[in-house]
C-alpha positions in Angstrom: 15.3 31.8 -5.9 11.8 30.7 -6.6 10.3 32.6 -3.7 12.1 35.8 -4.0 9.3 38.0 -5.5 6.1 36.1 -4.4 4.7 36.0 -0.8 3.5 32.5 -0.3 0.9 33.4 2.0 -1.5 35.1 -0.6 -4.5 33.0 -1.8 -7.9 34.0 -3.2 -10.3 32.4 -0.7 -13.3 32.7 -3.3 -11.3 30.2 -5.5 -10.7 27.6 -2.5 -13.3 24.9 -1.9 -14.9 25.1 1.6 -13.1 22.9 3.9 -15.9 22.6 6.5 -16.4 19.0 6.0 -12.7 18.0 5.5 -10.4 16.3 8.2 -6.9 16.9 8.4 -3.8 15.4 10.0 -0.7 17.5 10.6 2.5 16.0 11.6 5.1 18.5 12.8 8.7 18.0 13.5 10.0 19.3 16.7 13.5 20.0 15.2 14.0 23.7 14.3 10.8 24.5 16.4 10.8 28.1 15.8 10.3 27.3 12.0 7.9 24.4 12.3 5.8 26.2 14.7 5.5 29.1 12.4 4.6 26.7 9.4 1.9 25.0 11.7 0.4 28.3 12.7 0.3 29.3 9.0 -1.4 26.0 7.9 -3.9 25.9 10.8 -5.0 29.6 10.1 -5.3 29.0 6.4 -7.5 25.7 7.1 -9.7 27.5 9.4 -9.9 30.6 7.3 -11.1 28.4 4.4 -13.8 26.8 6.7 -12.1 23.8 8.5 -13.4 23.1 11.9 -10.6 23.2 14.5 -11.7 19.9 15.8 -11.2 18.3 12.4 -7.5 19.3 12.5 -5.4 16.7 14.3 -1.8 17.5 15.1 0.8 14.9 16.0 4.4 15.9 16.9 7.5 13.9 15.9 11.2 14.4 17.0 12.6 15.3 13.5 11.9 15.5 9.9 13.1 12.0 9.2 10.3 10.8 11.6 7.6 12.7 9.7 7.2 9.6 7.3 6.4 7.2 10.3 4.0 9.8 11.8 2.3 10.3 8.5 1.9 6.5 8.0 0.5 6.2 11.3 -2.1 9.0 10.6 -3.1 7.2 7.3 -3.6 3.8 9.0 -5.2 5.0 12.3 -7.3 8.0 11.5 -10.2 8.7 9.1 -8.7 11.8 7.4 -9.0 13.7 4.0 -5.4 14.7 3.8 -2.1 14.6 5.9 0.3 17.6 5.9 3.9 17.0 7.1 5.6 19.9 8.4 9.5 20.0 8.9 12.7 22.0 8.4 16.1 20.8 7.5 19.0 23.2 7.3 22.1 22.4 5.5 25.3 21.9 7.5 28.8 20.9 6.9 28.1 17.1 6.5 26.0 14.9 4.1 23.3 14.5 6.8 21.4 17.3 5.1 21.3 15.3 1.8 20.3 12.0 3.3 17.6 13.4 5.5 16.1 15.5 2.6 16.2 12.6 0.1 14.7 10.1 2.6 11.9 12.3 3.7 11.1 13.4 0.2 11.0 9.8 -1.1 9.0 8.7 1.9 6.4 11.3 1.4 6.2 10.5 -2.2 5.7 6.9 -1.2 2.7 8.0 1.0 1.2 9.5 -2.1 1.5 6.2 -4.1 0.4 3.8 -1.3 -2.5 5.7 0.2 -5.8 7.1 -1.4 -5.6 10.2 0.4 -3.0 13.1 -0.3 0.1 13.6 1.8 1.3 17.2 1.4 4.9 18.1 1.7 5.8 21.1 3.7 9.5 20.5 4.6 11.7 23.4 4.2 15.1 22.5 3.0 17.1 25.5 3.3 20.9 26.7 3.5 20.4 28.9 6.4 18.0 29.4 9.4 17.2 33.0 8.0 16.0 31.4 4.8 13.6 29.1 6.8 12.5 32.1 9.0 11.7 34.1 5.8 9.6 31.2 4.5 7.6 30.3 7.8 6.0 33.7 8.4 8.7 36.1 7.2 9.4 38.2 4.2 8.5 35.3 1.8 5.2 34.4 3.4 4.4 31.2 5.0 4.8 27.7 3.2 2.5 26.3 5.9 -0.3 28.4 4.4 0.7 27.0 0.8 0.6 23.5 2.1 -2.8 24.0 3.6 -4.2 25.4 0.3 -2.6 22.5 -1.5 -4.3 20.1 0.9 -7.8 21.6 0.3 -7.4 21.6 -3.3 -6.1 17.9 -3.4 -9.1 16.9 -1.3 -11.4 18.5 -3.5 -9.7 16.7 -6.6 -9.8 13.3 -4.7 -13.5 13.6 -4.1 -14.2 14.4 -7.8 
């Protein structure tokens, strides 16, 4: 497992660009809220820790992970942002629903990165169990929301070069 021996919350602030002048949109799925709230809190804390102003972090909620695509597109088209982070959690069940949702969301977010001139950062957990998701949203494997926030800052910096 990729995150077994690495805490995803660790980053060296001295190597991250200052985010004071950056504007972020974060679209959060309400499905599996225990997990997505943990991811959001991790992302928000990392952004502000790296200098982002709270008023420059705009949050929109959507019902589920599939709706992240529409929410991200609306943010791209209606707000002046430097990056959009999508936060969701899909847990494998007994049907093909998991595969359809994961594939659709992945392709939709990829499309955002092709269509728009600002990065869309993928922070959608696709785990086999709720415990795996908890472990990656503030548990023993750190917080993928933090990782997404750091990726967003780095991508904004790259985009501005």
